[in-house]
C-alpha positions in Angstrom: 36.2 -7.9 17.5 33.3 -10.2 17.4 30.3 -9.6 15.1 26.8 -10.5 16.1 24.1 -11.3 13.6 20.7 -9.7 14.2 17.8 -10.7 12.0 14.6 -8.7 11.4 12.6 -11.1 13.6 15.0 -10.3 16.5 14.0 -6.7 16.7 11.1 -5.6 19.0 7.8 -4.5 17.3 8.4 -0.8 18.3 11.7 -0.7 16.4 10.1 -2.5 13.4 7.3 0.1 13.3 9.8 2.9 13.4 11.7 1.4 10.4 8.6 0.4 8.4 6.9 3.8 8.9 9.8 5.4 7.0 8.9 3.2 4.0 6.1 3.3 1.4 3.0 1.8 3.1 2.0 -0.3 0.1 5.5 -1.6 -0.2 5.5 -2.7 3.4 2.1 -4.3 3.0 3.2 -6.0 -0.2 6.5 -7.2 1.2 5.6 -8.4 4.6 2.1 -9.9 4.2 2.3 -13.6 4.6 6.0 -13.8 5.6 5.2 -14.9 9.1 2.4 -14.3 11.7 4.2 -11.5 13.5 5.1 -9.5 10.4 1.6 -10.1 9.0 0.1 -8.6 12.1 2.4 -5.5 11.8 1.7 -5.2 8.1 -2.0 -5.4 8.6 -2.0 -2.7 11.3 -3.9 0.6 10.7 -0.5 2.3 10.1 -0.2 0.5 6.8 -3.8 -0.3 5.9 -5.7 2.8 6.8 -4.6 5.1 3.9 -3.3 3.5 0.8 -1.8 5.0 -2.4 -2.5 2.5 -5.1 -0.3 4.4 -7.6 3.3 5.4 -7.8 4.0 9.1 -7.1 7.3 10.3 -8.5 9.4 13.2 -7.2 8.4 15.4 -10.2 4.7 15.0 -9.1 3.9 12.6 -12.0 2.3 9.3 -11.4 2.9 5.8 -12.7 0.5 2.9 -12.7 1.3 0.0 -10.4 2.8 -2.9 -12.3 0.0 -5.2 -13.4 1.3 -8.2 -11.5 1.5 -6.2 -8.3 -2.0 -4.8 -8.7 -3.4 -8.3 -9.4 -1.7 -9.7 -6.3 -2.9 -6.9 -4.2 -6.5 -7.3 -5.4 -6.6 -11.1 -5.2 -4.5 -11.8 -2.1 -4.2 -8.7 0.1 -7.4 -6.8 -0.4 -9.6 -9.7 0.9 -7.8 -9.5 4.2 -7.5 -5.7 4.7 -10.5 -4.2 3.0 -12.5 -3.5 6.2 -9.6 -1.5 7.6 -9.1 0.8 4.6 -10.3 4.4 5.4 -8.8 6.2 2.4 -7.7 5.2 -1.1 -5.7 7.2 -3.6 -6.4 5.7 -7.0 -5.6 6.5 -10.6 -8.1 6.3 -13.5 -6.9 3.2 -15.2 -7.3 0.7 -12.3 -10.1 2.3 -10.3 -12.7 -0.1 -11.5 -10.6 -3.2 -10.7 -9.8 -2.0 -7.2 -13.3 -0.7 -6.2 -15.1 -3.8 -7.5 -12.7 -6.2 -5.8 -14.1 -5.6 -2.3 -16.5 -3.6 -0.1 -15.0 -0.9 2.0 -17.1 -0.3 5.1 -14.7 2.1 6.7 -13.9 4.1 3.6 -14.6 7.8 4.0 -12.1 9.3 1.5 -11.1 8.8 -2.1 -8.4 10.5 -4.1 -8.8 10.2 -7.8 -6.0 10.9 -10.2 -6.2 11.0 -14.0 -3.3 9.2 -15.6 -2.1 10.8 -18.8 -0.4 8.1 -20.7 1.5 10.2 -23.2 3.2 12.4 -20.6 2.8 10.4 -17.4 1.5 13.4 -15.4 -1.3 13.3 -12.9 -4.1 15.6 -12.2 -5.9 15.3 -8.9 -9.7 15.3 -9.3 -10.9 14.8 -5.8 -9.1 14.7 -2.5 
């Protein structure tokens, strides 16, 4: 039996979108942006840039902050490219200032604010 090797770049865009839509949008954006032109176009599509959760939601409904390096890369490298496409942001209280002051958001119509409780790591939704 012969084995064939298929790489990510060999798959059609439709199949890639099916796969990527099953993943966390911020992770797709963070992982694919800048890899190559084709994946960059897919990562910057409205599927992945329209509504962003800039926090980590856990299965027990608690939240965690994004790692500092990841947040810095997002604000300095990715946000300048996608900020006009963002329609909704879910943010936590610790990094809200950093994110909102990093760019203008002409298409933004919704904002979810979450209070991060450092001692227990639970979140409380303020506005959605």
